[in-house]
DORO-107046 format. One record per residue: residue in one letter; residue number from 1; x, y, z of N, C-alpha, C in turn. Coordinates in steps of 0.02 Angstrom, whole numbers. Layout:
// residues N
KEGU;A;NUM;X;Y;Z;X;Y;Z;X;Y;Z
...
//
This chain:
// residues 245
KEGU;M;1;43;-60;0;0;0;0;44;62;0
KEGU;S;2;29;111;-44;70;171;-48;62;214;14
KEGU;K;3;109;261;23;106;305;81;43;348;81
KEGU;H;4;18;366;21;-41;408;18;-104;368;33
KEGU;L;5;-107;304;12;-164;262;29;-166;249;104
KEGU;L;6;-108;240;134;-105;232;207;-131;294;242
KEGU;W;7;-113;352;216;-135;416;245;-211;419;246
KEGU;F;8;-242;405;189;-315;411;184;-350;355;221
KEGU;A;9;-319;296;226;-348;242;265;-352;262;338
KEGU;A;10;-300;295;363;-299;317;432;-355;367;445
KEGU;I;11;-366;412;398;-420;461;405;-487;426;407
KEGU;A;12;-496;377;362;-560;341;359;-575;305;425
KEGU;I;13;-522;272;453;-531;236;515;-551;283;572
KEGU;A;14;-522;342;572;-538;391;624;-607;422;614
KEGU;G;15;-636;410;555;-702;437;542;-701;511;527
KEGU;Y;16;-644;537;505;-636;609;494;-680;633;437
KEGU;G;17;-717;687;450;-755;721;398;-814;680;372
KEGU;L;18;-838;629;408;-891;588;381;-959;617;401
KEGU;A;19;-1000;631;351;-1067;659;363;-1119;610;339
KEGU;R;20;-1176;607;375;-1229;561;354;-1293;599;345
KEGU;Q;21;-1328;583;290;-1393;611;278;-1444;562;307
KEGU;D;22;-1477;580;362;-1522;535;396;-1590;532;362
KEGU;S;23;-1623;477;372;-1691;468;345;-1731;427;394
KEGU;A;24;-1797;438;397;-1840;400;441;-1845;328;418
KEGU;D;25;-1839;317;354;-1842;250;327;-1772;227;309
KEGU;E;26;-1743;182;350;-1675;160;339;-1666;124;273
KEGU;K;27;-1719;95;247;-1714;58;184;-1701;105;125
KEGU;T;28;-1724;167;131;-1716;214;76;-1668;270;93
KEGU;A;29;-1634;264;150;-1589;317;172;-1530;324;125
KEGU;T;30;-1509;386;114;-1449;398;75;-1389;372;114
KEGU;P;31;-1346;333;83;-1288;305;120;-1240;360;141
KEGU;P;32;-1201;348;193;-1153;398;216;-1104;416;160
KEGU;R;33;-1082;478;160;-1033;500;110;-982;545;143
KEGU;A;34;-921;543;118;-867;583;147;-875;656;127
KEGU;F;35;-866;700;176;-867;772;162;-807;803;196
KEGU;V;36;-758;820;157;-697;849;184;-703;925;183
KEGU;D;37;-702;957;241;-713;1029;245;-650;1068;263
KEGU;G;38;-592;1036;261;-530;1072;275;-513;1078;348
KEGU;R;39;-546;1040;390;-530;1039;461;-498;972;478
KEGU;G;40;-456;973;529;-424;911;550;-348;916;547
KEGU;P;41;-314;863;564;-240;864;566;-209;883;500
KEGU;G;42;-163;931;504;-126;951;444;-157;1006;403
KEGU;W;43;-221;1020;414;-255;1072;374;-240;1141;403
KEGU;R;44;-239;1191;359;-230;1260;381;-263;1307;331
KEGU;A;45;-279;1367;353;-307;1418;309;-252;1447;265
KEGU;M;46;-268;1461;202;-221;1496;158;-234;1571;165
KEGU;E;47;-180;1610;168;-187;1681;181;-160;1723;123
KEGU;E;48;-178;1786;125;-162;1831;70;-87;1834;55
KEGU;H;49;-46;1833;107;26;1841;97;57;1782;59
KEGU;E;50;19;1727;51;45;1669;15;36;1676;-60
KEGU;F;51;-1;1727;-82;-16;1737;-153;17;1800;-179
KEGU;T;52;27;1801;-245;53;1861;-278;17;1868;-345
KEGU;K;53;5;1929;-366;-29;1940;-430;18;1923;-488
KEGU;V;54;-11;1900;-542;27;1883;-601;14;1934;-656
KEGU;N;55;-48;1937;-679;-66;1983;-732;-133;2017;-720
KEGU;C;56;-150;2024;-656;-212;2060;-638;-195;2130;-612
KEGU;A;57;-247;2170;-603;-237;2235;-572;-226;2224;-497
KEGU;Q;58;-201;2275;-464;-186;2269;-393;-249;2254;-352
KEGU;D;59;-307;2278;-375;-369;2268;-337;-416;2217;-368
KEGU;T;60;-392;2177;-416;-435;2126;-446;-456;2075;-393
KEGU;F;61;-409;2056;-349;-423;2011;-294;-413;2049;-228
KEGU;R;62;-464;2047;-184;-459;2079;-119;-478;2028;-64
KEGU;W;63;-436;2024;-13;-449;1981;45;-480;2025;100
KEGU;E;64;-542;2009;119;-576;2047;171;-616;2000;216
KEGU;S;65;-600;1998;281;-637;1960;331;-647;1887;310
KEGU;G;66;-595;1858;283;-598;1787;265;-628;1772;197
KEGU;V;67;-648;1823;160;-677;1814;94;-630;1845;42
KEGU;I;68;-619;1808;-13;-579;1833;-68;-627;1859;-121
KEGU;H;69;-626;1924;-132;-670;1956;-181;-632;1966;-246
KEGU;C;70;-660;1940;-301;-629;1948;-367;-676;1988;-411
KEGU;S;71;-651;2043;-439;-693;2086;-482;-706;2056;-550
KEGU;G;72;-662;2011;-572;-668;1981;-638;-631;2018;-692
KEGU;N;73;-603;2075;-676;-568;2116;-726;-501;2142;-700
KEGU;P;74;-450;2137;-741;-448;2104;-806;-444;2029;-800
KEGU;V;75;-448;1994;-857;-439;1922;-856;-366;1906;-837
KEGU;G;76;-357;1860;-791;-290;1842;-769;-293;1800;-706
KEGU;V;77;-237;1794;-672;-234;1752;-612;-190;1782;-558
KEGU;V;78;-202;1760;-496;-153;1767;-443;-128;1696;-429
KEGU;R;79;-67;1691;-404;-37;1625;-393;-6;1621;-323
KEGU;T;80;5;1559;-301;42;1550;-239;115;1568;-252
KEGU;K;81;149;1592;-201;220;1609;-208;263;1546;-214
KEGU;E;82;239;1492;-185;275;1428;-187;239;1379;-232
KEGU;Q;83;277;1336;-265;247;1282;-304;225;1226;-257
KEGU;L;84;173;1191;-279;145;1136;-240;147;1072;-281
KEGU;E;85;151;1015;-246;152;951;-280;94;907;-257
KEGU;N;86;98;880;-197;44;838;-170;6;877;-116
KEGU;F;87;-59;885;-125;-98;924;-77;-172;911;-85
KEGU;E;88;-210;933;-34;-282;934;-36;-305;1007;-27
KEGU;L;89;-359;1025;-59;-384;1093;-56;-459;1091;-42
KEGU;S;90;-481;1134;4;-552;1142;18;-569;1216;11
KEGU;V;91;-622;1232;-26;-640;1302;-37;-714;1307;-54
KEGU;Q;92;-743;1363;-35;-811;1380;-55;-808;1437;-106
KEGU;W;93;-855;1438;-152;-856;1491;-202;-929;1506;-222
KEGU;R;94;-939;1568;-246;-1004;1585;-274;-995;1640;-326
KEGU;H;95;-1035;1636;-378;-1036;1689;-428;-1087;1742;-408
KEGU;L;96;-1072;1804;-423;-1115;1860;-405;-1154;1886;-464
KEGU;K;97;-1143;1858;-523;-1177;1880;-584;-1192;1818;-626
KEGU;K;98;-1251;1818;-657;-1270;1762;-699;-1220;1751;-755
KEGU;A;99;-1207;1688;-770;-1161;1668;-823;-1088;1683;-807
KEGU;G;100;-1073;1687;-742;-1004;1701;-721;-956;1645;-737
KEGU;N;101;-892;1663;-748;-840;1616;-766;-779;1627;-721
KEGU;S;102;-750;1573;-696;-689;1577;-657;-659;1507;-655
KEGU;G;103;-607;1498;-614;-577;1432;-610;-521;1430;-559
KEGU;I;104;-499;1370;-544;-441;1359;-500;-391;1318;-539
KEGU;F;105;-330;1343;-546;-278;1307;-582;-236;1268;-533
KEGU;V;106;-230;1203;-546;-188;1158;-507;-125;1145;-548
KEGU;W;107;-67;1149;-517;-4;1136;-551;5;1180;-613
KEGU;A;108;-6;1245;-605;6;1291;-661;80;1291;-679
KEGU;I;109;94;1290;-744;162;1282;-769;202;1346;-759
KEGU;P;110;260;1343;-727;300;1403;-713;316;1443;-775
KEGU;E;111;334;1410;-830;351;1446;-892;291;1486;-918
KEGU;S;112;231;1459;-910;171;1495;-933;157;1555;-888
KEGU;I;113;172;1547;-824;164;1603;-777;212;1659;-795
KEGU;Q;114;274;1641;-811;325;1691;-830;304;1728;-893
KEGU;A;115;272;1693;-940;248;1725;-1002;193;1775;-985
KEGU;L;116;148;1757;-940;95;1804;-920;125;1866;-887
KEGU;E;117;176;1856;-847;208;1913;-814;242;1960;-863
KEGU;R;118;259;1933;-922;289;1975;-975;235;2007;-1018
KEGU;G;119;172;1992;-1003;117;2021;-1042;96;1979;-1101
KEGU;E;120;116;1915;-1102;99;1870;-1157;42;1823;-1135
KEGU;G;121;-16;1831;-1165;-73;1788;-1149;-112;1813;-1089
KEGU;R;122;-164;1774;-1070;-208;1794;-1015;-212;1742;-960
KEGU;L;123;-209;1677;-977;-215;1624;-927;-158;1575;-934
KEGU;P;124;-139;1542;-879;-81;1497;-880;-98;1428;-907
KEGU;G;125;-46;1389;-922;-55;1319;-935;-56;1282;-869
KEGU;G;126;-89;1224;-867;-94;1186;-806;-159;1145;-807
KEGU;I;127;-177;1117;-750;-240;1081;-745;-291;1128;-713
KEGU;E;128;-346;1140;-750;-397;1185;-725;-456;1148;-696
KEGU;V;129;-478;1171;-638;-541;1148;-607;-591;1204;-620
KEGU;Q;130;-640;1191;-663;-686;1242;-687;-732;1268;-632
KEGU;V;131;-744;1334;-632;-791;1366;-586;-839;1408;-628
KEGU;L;132;-895;1379;-648;-943;1413;-692;-1011;1419;-658
KEGU;D;133;-1045;1475;-671;-1114;1483;-650;-1159;1443;-698
KEGU;L;134;-1214;1419;-672;-1260;1379;-714;-1286;1418;-774
KEGU;G;135;-1290;1484;-767;-1315;1524;-822;-1268;1530;-881
KEGU;Y;136;-1206;1507;-872;-1157;1513;-926;-1178;1471;-987
KEGU;K;137;-1203;1412;-974;-1225;1368;-1029;-1284;1400;-1067
KEGU;E;138;-1331;1427;-1029;-1389;1459;-1060;-1368;1517;-1104
KEGU;A;139;-1321;1558;-1078;-1298;1615;-1117;-1260;1593;-1179
KEGU;Y;140;-1222;1539;-1173;-1183;1513;-1229;-1229;1489;-1285
KEGU;E;141;-1285;1458;-1266;-1330;1430;-1316;-1385;1478;-1338
KEGU;E;142;-1384;1538;-1312;-1437;1587;-1326;-1446;1596;-1402
KEGU;G;143;-1509;1592;-1424;-1525;1599;-1494;-1520;1534;-1533
KEGU;G;144;-1497;1481;-1500;-1494;1416;-1533;-1442;1409;-1587
KEGU;K;145;-1393;1454;-1588;-1344;1453;-1642;-1287;1404;-1630
KEGU;R;146;-1277;1385;-1566;-1223;1339;-1551;-1242;1296;-1491
KEGU;K;147;-1214;1237;-1488;-1231;1188;-1437;-1175;1183;-1386
KEGU;A;148;-1192;1185;-1322;-1143;1179;-1268;-1131;1105;-1253
KEGU;D;149;-1099;1070;-1300;-1087;999;-1291;-1015;984;-1271
KEGU;W;150;-973;1037;-1266;-902;1026;-1252;-883;1047;-1181
KEGU;F;151;-932;1071;-1141;-918;1090;-1072;-982;1082;-1031
KEGU;T;152;-974;1083;-964;-1031;1085;-918;-1018;1140;-867
KEGU;C;153;-1067;1152;-824;-1060;1202;-771;-1056;1170;-702
KEGU;H;154;-1033;1107;-699;-1037;1070;-636;-970;1039;-615
KEGU;G;155;-915;1070;-635;-851;1046;-611;-809;1007;-661
KEGU;D;156;-803;1033;-722;-758;1002;-770;-686;1008;-746
KEGU;V;157;-645;959;-762;-573;961;-748;-537;947;-814
KEGU;F;158;-487;988;-832;-457;981;-898;-389;1015;-901
KEGU;P;159;-346;992;-948;-281;1023;-957;-286;1085;-1001
KEGU;V;160;-243;1134;-987;-242;1196;-1025;-171;1207;-1051
KEGU;G;161;-165;1232;-1112;-99;1247;-1140;-57;1185;-1149
KEGU;A;162;5;1187;-1125;51;1132;-1133;39;1074;-1085
KEGU;A;163;-9;1081;-1041;-24;1027;-992;-59;969;-1027
KEGU;D;164;-56;911;-995;-89;851;-1021;-120;812;-964
KEGU;M;165;-171;773;-979;-206;735;-928;-247;680;-961
KEGU;Q;166;-252;623;-927;-297;570;-949;-362;578;-909
KEGU;P;167;-415;603;-940;-476;620;-902;-514;558;-880
KEGU;F;168;-546;564;-821;-593;512;-800;-657;520;-840
KEGU;P;169;-691;465;-856;-755;470;-891;-810;494;-844
KEGU;P;170;-862;524;-875;-872;536;-946;-826;592;-971
KEGU;V;171;-810;591;-1035;-764;639;-1063;-797;681;-1117
KEGU;A;172;-769;740;-1128;-794;785;-1180;-778;758;-1249
KEGU;P;173;-810;784;-1301;-797;761;-1369;-723;763;-1389
KEGU;D;174;-685;811;-1360;-614;816;-1378;-570;765;-1341
KEGU;K;175;-601;725;-1296;-567;672;-1258;-516;698;-1208
KEGU;K;176;-516;763;-1194;-468;793;-1148;-500;816;-1082
KEGU;R;177;-564;832;-1085;-598;862;-1027;-640;809;-991
KEGU;S;178;-632;806;-924;-672;761;-884;-738;796;-865
KEGU;F;179;-794;767;-887;-859;792;-868;-880;762;-801
KEGU;P;180;-921;798;-762;-944;771;-697;-993;713;-707
KEGU;T;181;-990;666;-661;-1037;610;-663;-1106;630;-639
KEGU;R;182;-1109;685;-599;-1173;712;-576;-1171;787;-579
KEGU;E;183;-1229;819;-588;-1234;892;-590;-1256;916;-522
KEGU;L;184;-1209;945;-484;-1221;961;-414;-1211;1034;-395
KEGU;S;185;-1183;1074;-440;-1168;1143;-421;-1232;1185;-418
KEGU;R;186;-1229;1238;-376;-1285;1282;-365;-1277;1347;-404
KEGU;G;187;-1332;1384;-414;-1332;1441;-457;-1305;1506;-427
KEGU;V;188;-1311;1560;-465;-1284;1625;-448;-1306;1646;-378
KEGU;G;189;-1259;1672;-339;-1272;1696;-272;-1270;1643;-218
KEGU;E;190;-1266;1579;-237;-1265;1524;-188;-1194;1497;-181
KEGU;W;191;-1177;1480;-120;-1110;1453;-106;-1105;1380;-127
KEGU;N;192;-1049;1363;-158;-1033;1295;-176;-969;1274;-140
KEGU;H;193;-961;1210;-129;-900;1184;-97;-862;1138;-145
KEGU;Y;194;-797;1150;-152;-753;1107;-189;-701;1076;-142
KEGU;Y;195;-692;1012;-148;-635;978;-117;-594;949;-174
KEGU;V;196;-531;970;-179;-486;948;-232;-430;908;-202
KEGU;R;197;-418;849;-229;-362;808;-207;-313;800;-265
KEGU;A;198;-252;826;-256;-202;825;-309;-140;788;-284
KEGU;I;199;-133;725;-304;-81;682;-277;-50;639;-333
KEGU;D;200;16;639;-336;52;594;-382;26;599;-453
KEGU;G;201;13;659;-477;-10;668;-546;-83;652;-558
KEGU;E;202;-121;646;-505;-193;632;-512;-233;686;-477
KEGU;V;203;-284;711;-510;-328;762;-482;-399;734;-477
KEGU;R;204;-429;742;-419;-499;721;-410;-538;779;-379
KEGU;L;205;-599;789;-402;-641;844;-379;-706;819;-349
KEGU;W;206;-721;844;-289;-786;834;-256;-825;899;-259
KEGU;V;207;-886;898;-283;-929;957;-285;-985;948;-234
KEGU;N;208;-987;994;-186;-1039;992;-134;-1045;922;-102
KEGU;G;209;-987;893;-89;-985;831;-50;-980;767;-89
KEGU;E;210;-984;768;-155;-981;707;-194;-928;711;-249
KEGU;E;211;-889;657;-257;-839;656;-309;-872;652;-378
KEGU;V;212;-849;695;-424;-882;698;-489;-835;694;-549
KEGU;S;213;-773;715;-542;-730;720;-602;-657;719;-583
KEGU;G;214;-613;717;-634;-542;718;-621;-503;685;-677
KEGU;G;215;-441;671;-663;-399;639;-713;-333;616;-684
KEGU;T;216;-298;575;-721;-234;548;-699;-182;560;-753
KEGU;A;217;-120;539;-738;-64;549;-784;-56;623;-803
KEGU;C;218;-67;667;-753;-62;739;-766;10;760;-776
KEGU;K;219;21;802;-826;86;831;-839;77;905;-850
KEGU;P;220;105;947;-806;149;929;-750;110;904;-690
KEGU;S;221;145;880;-639;114;860;-577;142;901;-519
KEGU;K;222;169;958;-536;194;1006;-486;190;1075;-518
KEGU;G;223;172;1125;-478;168;1192;-505;132;1238;-457
KEGU;Y;224;110;1295;-482;77;1345;-441;2;1332;-435
KEGU;L;225;-27;1352;-380;-99;1353;-371;-123;1424;-388
KEGU;C;226;-171;1430;-433;-194;1496;-456;-269;1503;-448
KEGU;L;227;-291;1563;-432;-361;1582;-434;-371;1626;-495
KEGU;E;228;-425;1614;-531;-436;1645;-596;-488;1701;-594
KEGU;S;229;-471;1755;-628;-518;1809;-642;-535;1805;-716
KEGU;E;230;-601;1798;-732;-618;1792;-803;-683;1828;-820
KEGU;G;231;-684;1893;-806;-736;1936;-833;-798;1945;-791
KEGU;S;232;-803;1912;-733;-864;1917;-694;-847;1913;-619
KEGU;P;233;-884;1950;-577;-868;1949;-505;-882;1881;-473
KEGU;V;234;-836;1858;-433;-842;1794;-399;-809;1800;-331
KEGU;E;235;-832;1761;-283;-803;1762;-216;-781;1691;-195
KEGU;F;236;-726;1689;-159;-702;1626;-129;-697;1637;-53
KEGU;R;237;-710;1585;-15;-701;1591;57;-680;1523;85
KEGU;D;238;-654;1526;147;-633;1465;181;-585;1424;139
KEGU;L;239;-536;1457;109;-485;1425;68;-435;1391;115
KEGU;R;240;-433;1325;114;-391;1287;159;-352;1234;122
KEGU;I;241;-293;1218;148;-249;1170;114;-217;1122;164
KEGU;R;242;-203;1062;139;-162;1015;178;-108;990;129
KEGU;V;243;-46;1008;142;9;987;101;30;916;123
KEGU;L;244;39;872;74;55;802;86;127;787;65
KEGU;P;245;157;735;92;225;717;73;230;692;0
//
């Protein structure tokens, strides 16, 4: 058994983060499911001083009373000052405008970050965990001129730029993007919870308590963690991390 499987087995035995949806009828009760909320041994809050802007304005991202406010303009990212390899991330997010777009980049490629800092391009290469409002699909298909068959609004995971990944099914038509197995995200103004596990080149995403998407054989499997600004106001809160060996 690998060191990471041993780590998670220990957590399971301790019953860490296990939530149960109770029902009066045990025969039809929803079975227990793991809900990792960023509390417990090794977890800590991520703070403003750990991030630096890449190609955003100075006030694109603001940390206030535990909430990260993103204006959405200009398009770009902030990144962690240090690169990360194996870690878990817990965060809540909500869009403040219908059809909002944002994302979290896992293992963003250093060379792509350097290009952004030189003013080349808008977003980095890396593995992106999509953060879309439900209204984005409706806006994309407005007028019936095009079909939103290559993305969803419920937690797609996919490689960007020079990055590569073997997506978990179901997959997008281009065979690169992992679609969610269930549609669980909530609409504009409502808080959503993401738990991201990035270990040994594998990324897995839980949306509001249930695993839905991800991929393996990620290249790179080390890089910066980035928060994305992409044209619409969005908020993040309770950003927590547990760095693993």
